[in-house]
PABAKOL-981738 format. One record per residue (C-alpha): residue number from 1; residue in one letter; x, y, z. Coordinates in Angstrom, 3 decimals, decimal comma. Each point is the difference from the previous one (the first is absolute). Example, Ala and Ser with C-alpha at 12.3 -4.5 7.8 and 13.67 -1.06 7.14 Angstrom:
<rs>
- 1	a	12,300	-4,500	7,800
- 2	s	1,370	3,440	-0,660
</rs>
This chain:
<rs>
- 1	m	16,335	-5,880	-14,295
- 2	r	-1,573	-1,898	-3,268
- 3	a	-0,575	-3,364	1,696
- 4	v	-1,712	2,022	2,805
- 5	g	-2,451	1,522	-2,524
- 6	e	-0,537	-3,165	-1,576
- 7	d	-0,943	-1,881	3,261
- 8	s	-3,329	-0,724	-0,174
- 9	s	-0,210	-1,572	3,378
- 10	l	0,545	3,696	1,595
- 11	t	-2,689	2,782	-0,175
- 12	q	0,901	3,379	-1,304
- 13	d	0,056	1,445	3,393
- 14	q	2,483	-2,765	0,593
- 15	k	2,272	0,457	-2,974
- 16	r	-0,556	3,739	0,659
- 17	e	1,414	-0,868	3,217
- 18	k	3,025	-1,970	-0,730
- 19	m	0,958	2,447	-2,885
- 20	k	0,127	2,822	2,284
- 21	q	2,697	-2,466	2,627
- 22	i	1,678	-0,770	-2,846
- 23	h	0,555	3,267	-1,006
- 24	e	0,769	1,304	3,610
- 25	a	2,660	-3,116	0,270
- 26	a	1,893	1,429	-2,897
- 27	r	0,051	3,496	0,419
- 28	p	3,028	-0,450	2,207
- 29	q	1,669	-1,757	-2,197
- 30	v	-0,285	2,256	-2,740
- 31	q	0,648	2,980	1,678
- 32	a	3,145	-1,592	1,446
- 33	v	1,748	-0,291	-3,665
- 34	l	-1,006	3,758	-1,259
- 35	t	2,088	2,999	-0,019
- 36	p	-1,293	2,643	2,061
- 37	e	-1,021	1,798	-3,303
- 38	q	-1,831	-3,245	-1,786
- 39	q	-1,716	-0,503	3,736
- 40	q	-1,254	3,687	-0,603
- 41	i	-1,471	-0,674	-3,416
- 42	f	-1,189	-3,078	0,880
- 43	g	-1,817	1,959	3,174
- 44	q	-1,577	2,069	-2,625
- 45	m	-0,881	-2,761	-2,375
- 46	k	-2,034	-1,689	3,034
- 47	e	-1,971	3,578	0,914
- 48	e	-0,886	-0,200	-4,203
- 49	a	-1,406	-3,146	0,394
- 50	k	-1,853	0,528	2,931
- 51	e	-1,939	3,208	-1,541
- 52	r	-0,623	-2,459	-2,796
- 53	r	-1,918	-2,240	2,173
- 54	d	-1,563	3,034	1,957
- 55	e	-1,350	1,223	-3,211
- 56	k	-0,967	-3,462	-1,211
- 57	k	-1,945	-0,675	3,164
- 58	d	-1,687	3,280	0,058
- 59	k	-1,311	-0,559	-3,744
- 60	g	-1,007	-3,990	1,846
- 61	q	2,086	-1,393	-2,617
- 62	s	2,079	-3,556	2,027
- 63	d	3,430	0,452	0,143
- 64	y	0,711	-4,277	-0,180
- 65	r	0,354	-1,644	-3,790
- 66	t	0,233	-3,850	-0,304
- 67	p	3,938	-0,220	-1,060
- 68	q	0,407	-0,860	-3,911
- 69	r	2,637	-2,825	-0,664
- 70	p	1,521	1,273	-3,621
- 71	e	-0,364	-2,372	-2,930
</rs>
């Protein structure tokens, strides 16, 4: 994900689409290793994150931040 965010050859839309593809590909792998209880908690966390993103969009704030490297 960091490499995608730092790839200057990609437009913001291309970066967003590539990150979306990575998330979608990883989702079944994550679900496969979680217990049913963990899957439920994970689903709740995803829903809460979606709500926060929607709130930011309503306020006109961007959801994308350039990744910061640790110093």
